[in-house]
LUMDO-384559 format. One record per atom (N, C-alpha, C): atom name; x, y, z; residue number from 1. Coordinates in pm, whole numbers. Layout:
<sites>
+------+--------+--------+--------+-----+
! atom !     c1 !     c2 !     c3 ! seq !
+------+--------+--------+--------+-----+
!   CA !      X !      Y !      Z ! NUM !
...
+------+--------+--------+--------+-----+
</sites>
This chain:
<sites>
+------+--------+--------+--------+-----+
! atom !     c1 !     c2 !     c3 ! seq !
+------+--------+--------+--------+-----+
!    N !   2416 !   2245 !   -889 !   1 !
!   CA !   2373 !   2168 !   -818 !   1 !
!    C !   2341 !   2012 !   -821 !   1 !
!    N !   2385 !   1911 !   -759 !   2 !
!   CA !   2363 !   1819 !   -718 !   2 !
!    C !   2248 !   1775 !   -728 !   2 !
!    N !   2148 !   1684 !   -820 !   3 !
!   CA !   1997 !   1636 !   -779 !   3 !
!    C !   1990 !   1588 !   -608 !   3 !
!    N !   1841 !   1641 !   -570 !   4 !
!   CA !   1854 !   1632 !   -433 !   4 !
!    C !   1699 !   1575 !   -462 !   4 !
!    N !   1660 !   1483 !   -320 !   5 !
!   CA !   1486 !   1418 !   -303 !   5 !
!    C !   1366 !   1571 !   -224 !   5 !
!    N !   1461 !   1698 !   -253 !   6 !
!   CA !   1409 !   1818 !   -178 !   6 !
!    C !   1444 !   1945 !   -238 !   6 !
!    N !   1482 !   1917 !   -378 !   7 !
!   CA !   1477 !   2110 !   -440 !   7 !
!    C !   1406 !   2099 !   -494 !   7 !
!    N !   1232 !   2013 !   -506 !   8 !
!   CA !   1171 !   2083 !   -614 !   8 !
!    C !   1202 !   2112 !   -743 !   8 !
!    N !   1211 !   2018 !   -752 !   9 !
!   CA !   1245 !   1997 !   -930 !   9 !
!    C !   1239 !   1786 !  -1003 !   9 !
!    N !   1191 !   1794 !  -1049 !  10 !
!   CA !   1201 !   1656 !  -1120 !  10 !
!    C !   1323 !   1650 !  -1120 !  10 !
!    N !   1447 !   1551 !  -1142 !  11 !
!   CA !   1570 !   1534 !  -1165 !  11 !
!    C !   1623 !   1428 !  -1131 !  11 !
!    N !   1741 !   1391 !  -1107 !  12 !
!   CA !   1761 !   1259 !  -1081 !  12 !
!    C !   1693 !   1130 !  -1176 !  12 !
!    N !   1705 !   1055 !  -1051 !  13 !
!   CA !   1615 !    915 !  -1059 !  13 !
!    C !   1457 !    872 !  -1055 !  13 !
!    N !   1403 !   1025 !   -993 !  14 !
!   CA !   1304 !   1040 !   -961 !  14 !
!    C !   1200 !   1040 !  -1026 !  14 !
!    N !   1063 !    969 !  -1065 !  15 !
!   CA !    991 !    953 !  -1109 !  15 !
!    C !    826 !   1079 !  -1126 !  15 !
!    N !    900 !   1164 !  -1029 !  16 !
!   CA !    787 !   1298 !  -1008 !  16 !
!    C !    906 !   1360 !   -937 !  16 !
!    N !    838 !   1470 !   -921 !  17 !
!   CA !    910 !   1620 !   -860 !  17 !
!    C !    967 !   1536 !   -702 !  17 !
!    N !   1082 !   1518 !   -657 !  18 !
!   CA !   1101 !   1476 !   -545 !  18 !
!    C !   1041 !   1359 !   -441 !  18 !
!    N !    997 !   1272 !   -554 !  19 !
!   CA !    949 !   1143 !   -529 !  19 !
!    C !    949 !    997 !   -590 !  19 !
!    N !    990 !    926 !   -541 !  20 !
!   CA !   1011 !    784 !   -670 !  20 !
!    C !   1122 !    753 !   -708 !  20 !
!    N !   1159 !    652 !   -750 !  21 !
!   CA !   1291 !    606 !   -817 !  21 !
!    C !   1367 !    549 !   -664 !  21 !
!    N !   1506 !    513 !   -690 !  22 !
!   CA !   1559 !    380 !   -607 !  22 !
!    C !   1611 !    497 !   -486 !  22 !
!    N !   1571 !    630 !   -443 !  23 !
!   CA !   1668 !    704 !   -384 !  23 !
!    C !   1520 !    774 !   -311 !  23 !
!    N !   1457 !    853 !   -340 !  24 !
!   CA !   1365 !    928 !   -253 !  24 !
!    C !   1234 !    870 !   -232 !  24 !
!    N !   1220 !    941 !   -141 !  25 !
!   CA !   1042 !    896 !    -94 !  25 !
!    C !    926 !    869 !   -184 !  25 !
!    N !    848 !    716 !   -178 !  26 !
!   CA !    755 !    721 !   -260 !  26 !
!    C !    623 !    827 !   -271 !  26 !
!    N !    583 !    858 !   -355 !  27 !
!   CA !    543 !    918 !   -429 !  27 !
!    C !    356 !    897 !   -380 !  27 !
!    N !    320 !   1015 !   -347 !  28 !
!   CA !    162 !   1043 !   -333 !  28 !
!    C !     55 !    967 !   -504 !  28 !
!    N !    -52 !    948 !   -424 !  29 !
!   CA !   -171 !    935 !   -533 !  29 !
!    C !   -177 !   1048 !   -637 !  29 !
!    N !   -202 !   1016 !   -755 !  30 !
!   CA !   -212 !   1068 !   -922 !  30 !
!    C !    -40 !   1176 !   -922 !  30 !
!    N !     21 !   1084 !   -846 !  31 !
!   CA !    189 !   1146 !   -895 !  31 !
!    C !    238 !    985 !   -995 !  31 !
!    N !    325 !   1055 !  -1060 !  32 !
!   CA !    446 !    989 !  -1182 !  32 !
!    C !    479 !    879 !  -1157 !  32 !
!    N !    494 !    736 !  -1197 !  33 !
!   CA !    548 !    622 !  -1139 !  33 !
!    C !    620 !    552 !  -1229 !  33 !
!    N !    710 !    461 !  -1232 !  34 !
!   CA !    773 !    315 !  -1307 !  34 !
!    C !    704 !    217 !  -1260 !  34 !
!    N !    721 !    178 !  -1116 !  35 !
!   CA !    696 !     95 !  -1065 !  35 !
!    C !    636 !     70 !   -928 !  35 !
!    N !    557 !    -57 !   -886 !  36 !
!   CA !    486 !    -35 !   -765 !  36 !
!    C !    611 !     42 !   -616 !  36 !
!    N !    732 !      9 !   -626 !  37 !
!   CA !    760 !     93 !   -537 !  37 !
!    C !    780 !    217 !   -474 !  37 !
!    N !    714 !    328 !   -657 !  38 !
!   CA !    730 !    485 !   -654 !  38 !
!    C !    622 !    543 !   -563 !  38 !
!    N !    531 !    436 !   -509 !  39 !
!   CA !    422 !    483 !   -446 !  39 !
!    C !    399 !    432 !   -329 !  39 !
!    N !    318 !    548 !   -209 !  40 !
!   CA !    298 !    530 !   -130 !  40 !
!    C !    215 !    389 !    -70 !  40 !
!    N !    104 !    406 !   -221 !  41 !
!   CA !     18 !    268 !   -164 !  41 !
!    C !     70 !    109 !   -273 !  41 !
!    N !    199 !    129 !   -300 !  42 !
!   CA !    230 !     -7 !   -366 !  42 !
!    C !    156 !    -13 !   -515 !  42 !
!    N !    103 !    112 !   -554 !  43 !
!   CA !    -12 !     48 !   -672 !  43 !
!    C !     36 !    165 !   -785 !  43 !
!    N !     98 !     56 !   -880 !  44 !
!   CA !    183 !    169 !   -985 !  44 !
!    C !     74 !    138 !  -1114 !  44 !
!    N !    -21 !    210 !  -1231 !  45 !
!   CA !   -101 !    173 !  -1267 !  45 !
!    C !   -113 !    277 !  -1417 !  45 !
!    N !    -50 !    197 !  -1537 !  46 !
!   CA !    -44 !    313 !  -1618 !  46 !
!    C !     45 !    453 !  -1606 !  46 !
!    N !    138 !    429 !  -1494 !  47 !
!   CA !    227 !    534 !  -1493 !  47 !
!    C !    193 !    628 !  -1403 !  47 !
!    N !     58 !    607 !  -1330 !  48 !
!   CA !     10 !    711 !  -1234 !  48 !
!    C !    -16 !    618 !  -1085 !  48 !
!    N !     35 !    661 !  -1003 !  49 !
!   CA !     39 !    607 !   -852 !  49 !
!    C !   -142 !    610 !   -827 !  49 !
!    N !   -179 !    536 !   -756 !  50 !
!   CA !   -334 !    510 !   -755 !  50 !
!    C !   -326 !    545 !   -585 !  50 !
!    N !   -464 !    542 !   -499 !  51 !
!   CA !   -491 !    548 !   -349 !  51 !
!    C !   -455 !    382 !   -328 !  51 !
!    N !   -442 !    416 !   -259 !  52 !
!   CA !   -490 !    238 !   -131 !  52 !
!    C !   -664 !    196 !   -176 !  52 !
!    N !   -686 !     87 !   -224 !  53 !
!   CA !   -786 !      3 !   -284 !  53 !
!    C !   -829 !    -89 !   -188 !  53 !
!    N !   -937 !   -138 !   -146 !  54 !
!   CA !   -978 !   -269 !   -140 !  54 !
!    C !   -999 !   -387 !   -274 !  54 !
!    N !   -926 !   -341 !   -368 !  55 !
!   CA !   -960 !   -458 !   -418 !  55 !
!    C !   -881 !   -451 !   -555 !  55 !
!    N !   -737 !   -416 !   -512 !  56 !
!   CA !   -656 !   -401 !   -601 !  56 !
!    C !   -503 !   -510 !   -598 !  56 !
!    N !   -559 !   -588 !   -505 !  57 !
!   CA !   -489 !   -738 !   -533 !  57 !
!    C !   -320 !   -709 !   -448 !  57 !
!    N !   -305 !   -607 !   -368 !  58 !
!   CA !   -209 !   -603 !   -300 !  58 !
!    C !   -266 !   -526 !   -137 !  58 !
!    N !   -186 !   -609 !    -79 !  59 !
!   CA !   -191 !   -569 !     64 !  59 !
!    C !   -109 !   -436 !     91 !  59 !
!    N !   -272 !   -333 !     93 !  60 !
!   CA !   -154 !   -228 !    172 !  60 !
!    C !   -250 !   -130 !    223 !  60 !
!    N !   -215 !    -20 !    256 !  61 !
!   CA !   -328 !     97 !    329 !  61 !
!    C !   -336 !     11 !    479 !  61 !
!    N !   -449 !      9 !    551 !  62 !
!   CA !   -401 !    -50 !    683 !  62 !
!    C !   -494 !   -197 !    714 !  62 !
!    N !   -494 !   -291 !    586 !  63 !
!   CA !   -511 !   -388 !    535 !  63 !
!    C !   -403 !   -505 !    585 !  63 !
!    N !   -544 !   -622 !    656 !  64 !
!   CA !   -436 !   -674 !    732 !  64 !
!    C !   -364 !   -826 !    644 !  64 !
!    N !   -462 !   -854 !    583 !  65 !
!   CA !   -382 !   -924 !    426 !  65 !
!    C !   -438 !   -880 !    315 !  65 !
!    N !   -452 !   -903 !    201 !  66 !
!   CA !   -449 !   -887 !     47 !  66 !
!    C !   -610 !   -845 !     63 !  66 !
!    N !   -610 !   -680 !     52 !  67 !
!   CA !   -772 !   -657 !      9 !  67 !
!    C !   -858 !   -730 !    114 !  67 !
!    N !   -833 !   -689 !    253 !  68 !
!   CA !   -913 !   -745 !    312 !  68 !
!    C !   -863 !   -677 !    515 !  68 !
!    N !   -955 !   -691 !    591 !  69 !
!   CA !   -932 !   -649 !    718 !  69 !
!    C !   -889 !   -498 !    740 !  69 !
!    N !   -844 !   -447 !    842 !  70 !
!   CA !   -841 !   -321 !    843 !  70 !
!    C !   -926 !   -264 !    876 !  70 !
!    N !   -934 !    -74 !    850 !  71 !
!   CA !  -1068 !    -22 !    865 !  71 !
!    C !  -1142 !    -28 !    776 !  71 !
!    N !  -1135 !    -35 !    637 !  72 !
!   CA !  -1212 !     18 !    547 !  72 !
!    C !  -1254 !   -148 !    470 !  72 !
!    N !  -1182 !   -204 !    460 !  73 !
!   CA !  -1219 !   -348 !    376 !  73 !
!    C !  -1282 !   -449 !    425 !  73 !
!    N !  -1337 !   -510 !    356 !  74 !
!   CA !  -1392 !   -613 !    391 !  74 !
!    C !  -1344 !   -739 !    553 !  74 !
!    N !  -1390 !   -817 !    564 !  75 !
!   CA !  -1339 !   -919 !    689 !  75 !
!    C !  -1282 !   -957 !    596 !  75 !
!    N !  -1192 !  -1026 !    644 !  76 !
!   CA !  -1066 !  -1139 !    596 !  76 !
!    C !  -1138 !  -1318 !    641 !  76 !
!    N !  -1105 !  -1392 !    552 !  77 !
!   CA !  -1152 !  -1493 !    579 !  77 !
!    C !  -1046 !  -1579 !    631 !  77 !
!    N !  -1122 !  -1756 !    694 !  78 !
!   CA !  -1049 !  -1843 !    748 !  78 !
!    C !   -912 !  -1848 !    701 !  78 !
!    N !   -801 !  -1846 !    791 !  79 !
!   CA !   -657 !  -1843 !    799 !  79 !
!    C !   -591 !  -1741 !    757 !  79 !
!    N !   -654 !  -1632 !    697 !  80 !
!   CA !   -619 !  -1512 !    655 !  80 !
!    C !   -540 !  -1404 !    788 !  80 !
!    N !   -403 !  -1319 !    743 !  81 !
!   CA !   -393 !  -1261 !    873 !  81 !
!    C !   -496 !  -1186 !    934 !  81 !
!    N !   -471 !  -1135 !   1080 !  82 !
!   CA !   -594 !  -1050 !   1123 !  82 !
!    C !   -490 !   -979 !   1227 !  82 !
!    N !   -575 !   -844 !   1290 !  83 !
!   CA !   -480 !   -748 !   1428 !  83 !
!    C !   -558 !   -815 !   1530 !  83 !
!    N !   -698 !   -795 !   1469 !  84 !
!   CA !   -815 !   -851 !   1608 !  84 !
!    C !   -908 !   -909 !   1534 !  84 !
!    N !  -1013 !   -938 !   1614 !  85 !
!   CA !  -1154 !   -993 !   1578 !  85 !
!    C !  -1260 !   -905 !   1488 !  85 !
!    N !  -1236 !   -771 !   1464 !  86 !
!   CA !  -1275 !   -693 !   1408 !  86 !
!    C !  -1212 !   -731 !   1217 !  86 !
!    N !  -1094 !   -774 !   1213 !  87 !
!   CA !  -1095 !   -822 !   1059 !  87 !
!    C !  -1093 !   -925 !    998 !  87 !
!    N !  -1184 !  -1016 !   1111 !  88 !
!   CA !  -1224 !  -1155 !   1061 !  88 !
!    C !  -1322 !  -1177 !   1093 !  88 !
!    N !  -1457 !  -1297 !   1072 !  89 !
!   CA !  -1587 !  -1312 !   1035 !  89 !
!    C !  -1562 !  -1381 !   1191 !  89 !
!    N !  -1461 !  -1414 !   1256 !  90 !
!   CA !  -1479 !  -1477 !   1427 !  90 !
!    C !  -1360 !  -1440 !   1494 !  90 !
!    N !  -1285 !  -1513 !   1501 !  91 !
!   CA !  -1196 !  -1458 !   1645 !  91 !
!    C !  -1057 !  -1474 !   1556 !  91 !
!    N !   -939 !  -1368 !   1591 !  92 !
!   CA !   -827 !  -1380 !   1549 !  92 !
!    C !   -732 !  -1441 !   1703 !  92 !
!    N !   -694 !  -1508 !   1636 !  93 !
!   CA !   -603 !  -1584 !   1709 !  93 !
!    C !   -463 !  -1559 !   1684 !  93 !
!    N !   -353 !  -1563 !   1769 !  94 !
!   CA !   -233 !  -1541 !   1705 !  94 !
!    C !   -176 !  -1498 !   1577 !  94 !
!    N !   -222 !  -1387 !   1563 !  95 !
!   CA !   -279 !  -1343 !   1405 !  95 !
!    C !   -322 !  -1385 !   1304 !  95 !
!    N !   -398 !  -1521 !   1317 !  96 !
!   CA !   -479 !  -1566 !   1154 !  96 !
!    C !   -652 !  -1580 !   1259 !  96 !
!    N !   -743 !  -1622 !   1157 !  97 !
!   CA !   -826 !  -1635 !   1179 !  97 !
!    C !   -875 !  -1756 !   1202 !  97 !
!    N !   -960 !  -1719 !   1295 !  98 !
!   CA !   -983 !  -1909 !   1299 !  98 !
!    C !  -1124 !  -1929 !   1341 !  98 !
!    N !  -1235 !  -2038 !   1327 !  99 !
!   CA !  -1371 !  -2006 !   1328 !  99 !
!    C !  -1373 !  -2063 !   1548 !  99 !
!    N !  -1426 !  -2023 !   1572 ! 100 !
!   CA !  -1475 !  -2063 !   1694 ! 100 !
!    C !  -1554 !  -2149 !   1725 ! 100 !
!    N !  -1533 !  -2269 !   1786 ! 101 !
!   CA !  -1636 !  -2366 !   1857 ! 101 !
!    C !  -1757 !  -2318 !   1896 ! 101 !
+------+--------+--------+--------+-----+
</sites>
């Protein structure tokens, strides 16, 4: 039987059971990885996928810029990407934080 991404076995190019590698879906937190793309959070440290966190130096989760914006992180600074005024300290205009006169 050929290796597949849904056979409940660690095989083929998977980094953990049925996830990771060049073909299968990304792995959840606490699963084995070899590189960032193996993880849903895009954070692979010491061979383990980590949760999205607001201080990992990567734009992930619902962040609108690296480690800011979104529902759980701090607001973004001027010139950083945003989706709404809630993502930044002033106003979000055309996707960027701007100072309001």
